[in-house]
N, C-alpha and C positions, 0 to 999 in steps of 0.2 A: 504494499499499499504506499503510495507516495504521500508527500507532505500535504498536498491539497486535499487528500481524502480525510484528513483528521483536523482540518481547519474549522474554526467556529465563527462563521460570518454572522453579522448582525442581519436580522430580517428587515424587510422594508420599513416596517413601522416600529422597529426596536428602538428603545431609548439608547442614547450614546453612553449612559453611565455604565461602565464595565462591571460595576458591583452587582448589577441586577443579573441574576442567574436563573435559568429555567429549572434548576434543580432545587430551588428553595420554595417550599409551599407558601402560598399566599401572595407571591409576587408574579407579575406578568411582564414578559419582554415586549408586549404589544400594547399600543394605545388603541382603545376602541370605544365607540359610543355605547356599546353594550356593557352591562355590569357583570363582567365575567366572574368576579369573586363570589357573587351570589348564586351562580348557576351550579346545580349539583353535578352536571357533567364536567364542568371545569374543576370543581372541587375534587372529583374523582381523578381527573388527569393529574392534578397536583399531588395527590396522595401517591399515585403510581410512580411518578418521577422521583419522589422522595424515598421510595422503597429500596430495599437492598438489591433487588433485581435491576434497578435502573441507576442507582446512585453512582456507579463507576463508569457509566456510559453517557457522556454529555450529548453525543450525537443522537442516540436513540431517544433521549429525553426531549431534545429539540424537535426531532421528527414527530414524536407523539403530540407535543404541545402545539406544534404548527398546524397539524391536520385537525386537531380538536378545536383550536381557536377558530380556524376557517369554517368548520362545519357549524359551530355554535352561532357564529355571527352571520351565517347565511352566504358565505363566500366560497361555496363548494366549487365554483368554476376555477378557483385558484389551487385546488387540490388535484394536481396532475403530476405525473412523473417529472416533467420538465421543470415545473415551478418548484417542486420539492428539491430537485437538484440544485436550482439557483439559490432559493431562499434558505435551505437548511444546510446544504453541503458546499455552498460557495462556488458552484460551477458558473462559468460565463454564460450570459444570457443566450448566446448562440451555440451552446454546446450540443452535441449529437447524443441524445439519450440512447439511440440504437447501438452506439459503440461504447458508451460508458454506462455500465449497469450498476453503479453504486447504489441507486435508489432501490432497485429490485433486491439487491443483496441485503441491504439494511432492512427492507420491508420484511424479509423472511425472519431476520433476527428479531425484529420488533414483534411479530406474531408469536414467536416462541417465548419471548420475555413476558408478553402479556399473559399467555397460558400459564407460565410459571408463577406470575404474580397472583392470579386468581386461584391457583392451587394451594398457595402458601399464605403469604401475608394478607392477600385480599380475598381469602375464601369466605369471609363474613360480609363482604360488600353486598349491598342490595342491588346495585347497578353494575353492569358489565359493559366494557367497551372492547370492541374487536375491529380488526382491519381485515375485511374479507379478502380472500385470495383473488388476485386479478384486479383489485381495486385499492384505492387509498383513502376513500371517504370513510371515516369511522362510523360504526354502527353501535347503538346502545340498546341493551336488552336486559331483562331481569337476570340475575346471576344464578342460573340453575343449569342442570344437565340438559344438553340438547338430545332429543330423541333419536336423531339420525346423524351422528357425528361423522360417519364415513362419507357422507355426501359432500364434504368439503374436500374435493379431490385434487384436480391437477392445476399446475401453474406453468404456462409456457409463454415464450415470447412471440410476438407477431413480427412481421417484416419491418414495421415501423418502430419497433422498440417497445411497444406497449405490451401489456400482459392480458391474456384472455383466460377465462375459466371454461372448462369443457368437462362434461360427464361422459366418459367413454370406457366403461369396463369392456374387456374383450369377450367375444362370444365364444361358445364352445367350439364352433367350427374353426375359428381363427387360431385356437390353440392346438386342436387335435388334428386338423387336416394337414395335408402336405403344404410346404411353404408356398405362399401365394405368388403367382407370376403377374398379377394385376398391379397397377400403380399403387404405392403405399398410401397415397392420399385417399384412394378409393376404399381401401381397407379401413382406414380410420373413420371415414364417413359412415360406412356400413356399421361399424362398431357403435357409433353414437346413436344411430337409429334403433339398433337392437336394444341398447341400454334403456332408451326412453320408453320403448314398448315394455321392457321388463319391469321398469319402475312403476308403470301404470298398472301392471298386474300385481306386483308385490305390495304396493302401498295399502290398498284396501284389505288384502289378506292379513298384513301385519297388524292392522287395527282391529281385526276380528278375533285375533288370538289373545286369550286372557293371560295375565301374568301368572308365572309359576308360583306354587306355594313352597315356602321354606320347609325343608325336611332335615331335622337334626341328625337323622340316621344316615344322611348322605354327606360324608365329610369332605368330598373333593372341592365343592364350591367354597366351603369355609376356608380352605387352605389358599385357594387362588384369589379370593376376594378378601384377603386379610386387611382389616381397616387400618393397620399400622403402616401400610405401604401402598404405593401406587400399583394398579393393574393395567397393563398395556395389552390391547388386542391388536395384532399385526396381520392384516390380510395379505394374501399373496400378491406378487408383482408379476402380472401376466405379460407385461411388456418385455421383461427379461426372458420369458419363455419364448416369445416370438423372436427376439434377437438371437437366442441360441438355435432355434430351428432355422432361421434364415442364414446364419453364418456357418452352421454345422460344427460349432465349437461350444463346449461347456464353459460356463463362467463361474469359477469358484468364488468363495466369499471375499478373498483378498482382492480379486479384480473387480468384484461388485462394489466394494467399499470405495476403491480408488477410481471406479468408472473406467477402467482400462478397456472394457469391452467396446467402447466407442471407436477404437482403432482397429477392431476386427474387420477383416475383409469377408465378403460374402459372394456367392456365385450368381446372384441375381442383379448385380450391378446397381444396387441401391446407393445413391450418392451420400456423401457425408452429411448434407443438410437434412435429408430424409431420415438418416439414422439418428441425427440429433433431435429431430422432431419426435421420432418414435421414443427416444429416451426421455424427452421432456414430458410426455404424457404420463398420466397416473392411471394405469390400467389395473383393474381387478375384475372379479366376476360375481355373478348374482349368488352363486353358492356361498362364497365368503361373506357377501353382504347379508344374506339371511342368517348366517352363523353369528355375525356380529349383533344382529338384532336379537337373536335368542339369548346370547350371553348377557346382553345389556338389560334384558327383562327379568333376569333372575333376582329374587328378593335379596340374595346375599350380595349382589353387585352394589357397591357403594358409588353412588352417582358422582360424588366429589372426587373419587380416587380413580375412576374408570376413564381411560384415554384410549382412543383409536389412533394408532400411529401407522402411517404408510411405511412399507418396508424400506424404501430408500431414505426415509427420514429417521430411521432407527439408529441408535449409537450403541457402542459396546458398553458404555456406562449404564444404559437402560437395562441390559441383561445381567449386570452385576448386582443391582440393588432392588429392582422392581419384580413383581410377579408378572409373567408374560404368557400370553396365549399366541402361539405361532400357528397360523393357518397355511397349509401347504408344505410340501417337502422342500429339500434344498434346491430342486430344479426351478421352483417358482418362488421360493422364499429363502434365499441363500443363507440367512441367519440360522436356519435349522441345521446347517452343516456343523456348527459348534457343538451340537448335542447328539447328532446322529452317530458320530464316531464313537461314542461311549455305549451305544446300545447294541443288543444282540441282533436285531433285525435291521439290516443296513440297506438303504436305498441305493440302487445303481442305475445310472441313466446313460443312454447315448443321446446325442443332440438331434434326435429325429422323433417325430410324433409316434407315440405308443411303443417306443423301444426302451422299455424300462422293466425293472424287476426288483425283488427284495431278496437279499441273501440272508439265510439263516446261519449265523456264524457257528452256533453250537446246537445242532438239531437234537431234539429229544425224541423219545419213542413215538412213532406215528407221524412225525413231522417231516416235511420235505426240506432239502437243503437250499432250494431256490423256489421262489414263488414268482412266476412270470406273468406279466400283464398280457391279457388277450382281449382287451376292451374292443378292438376292431375286428376280432376273429369270431369263429362260430359260437364259442361259449360265452362271449362278452364278459368273461371273468376278469376281475381286477381286484387289487388289494389295497389295504390302508393300515395305518398304524396310529394308535394313541399312545403317547409316551408322557410320563410324569416324572420330571427330573429336577434336581436343585438348580437354581440360577448359578451364575458364574462365581459368586461369592458365597454360595450356600446359605444365603440369608433369606431366600424366598424360593419360589417354585416356577418352573416353566412347563406349560402344557403344550405338547406337540400334537397337532391334528393334521396328519399327512396322508395324502392319497396318491397313488400312481396316476390317477386321473381325477377330474373334478367330481365324478360319480364316487370315487373312492373317498375323497374328503367329505362328501355329503354323507356317506355311510358312516364315517367316523363321528361326525357331529351327531347324526341320528342315534348312534350307539351311546354316546355320552349322555344324551337326554332321555334314554330308555332306562328308567330306574329298575324295571324288572330284570334287565340284563346286568346293569352296572352294580346294583346293590350287593348281590352275592359276591361279585368279583372284588369290590372294595372291602368286603368283609374278610376276604383272603389276604388283602394287601395291608390290613391294619395290624398294629401291635396291640398287646394287651392293654396298654395305657391309652389307646384310642388314636395314637399318632399314625400317620399314613406313610408307608414306604414308597420308594420309587418303584415304578412298574411300566411294563409294556403290554399292549393288547394288539395282536395281529388280527385283522378283519378281512374276511372275503365277501365280495359283493359282485353283482353284475352291473354292467354299465350300458345304459342306453342314452347316448348323448351325455348330458350332465346329470342325468337322473340315476338314482340307485333304488331299484324296487325292493331289494331284500339284502340283508346282511347277516353274517354269522361270525362268531368268534372262533378263530382257528387255533391260536396259541397265546399263551401269556407268559410273562416273566415278572418276578418280584424280587427286589433287592433289599435285603435286610440292612445292607450298608449301601451307600450311594454308589452307582455304577461308575 
């Protein structure tokens, strides 16, 4: 970052007195005909910039105060990427926002810090302020859990340097079929249309489903939704599935974190810009969307501690301290790689649709050494795994919900919520004192598209000590 990135320019209406700081509650660096001090929205903004999350970042504080002041005083036309670049970050009036992405970078940080504030110091606030993805005008709402957190999805740049928001989970055909030879923009457009149709179906169904009742004899949810720590639900990244299928190369976690996969060559002559656009999208699928809805409706789920985190936005620190539910195997959610290596049932993939299997490292009587995916074959058979293991610091838990296909993942989710199946299994996995051991459950099902008509438990493992 060069020196101009950390400069602290005065805003247009800022007083010349350098002692006035946007980090000091009760003071305003802007002169206005409005009585900002009496406005509860401005009071909230002042409390936020005085918090621990913001106290060490003058630029993020100025960013937040600038957009809040302009929104409160009705000057929303001045809340644009270009104006923020000039007024907050000291860019020249003629700078090119398409080439200089400082505003977009800081906007991502601002959204993260705001989430952090309302989870910690500001959890008792009655009013909440947020900066929607793809926009910069602040939005105020009651401070409570949002029913559909996953729908805050992608953020990508337009040709003009602006940011748009798109809802584009990938379709089953886009993941399972052979790599498309059609133009990538057409694939993305079709994905958008399919999602909108899917949401039109899923929304009324979701609202007809009643909430589950708490069951003290079902210990799994109590462990995962421990009120002393945050619980993250991480849906799969189906964009990385398409990239692996298109390039014919697997993307391990190390390359996923560093985004080295952007340099991979592919046989379909997709240019760098289209690869970048594919990477910028936030793809997931309706199977994972429904799973998030089911987990969020559990009575044990603490609304203040429950966060949906997209796979590319997850960090190693999250897996050290939080409880985490990872949806999808390492092929679609590379973070699962950290835990799959410690388990008996190991997922093995080739970067081609349906070329996948599960290796049984230590077969027991009646078990197969390998369970092969035949989702596209005559049997339509596929497999899934439920794994319950400690997080990286052994301070919480990670629930792995993995399928060789989306139908497999659906079968794993259905099994988790089938108390008639899970209750006796959990009884085997518990200790005399009621504590729950690490375990694995291998599931067989049949796949018809993304649907799973039936599922059965094939094998289990329980670890009296952590695997």
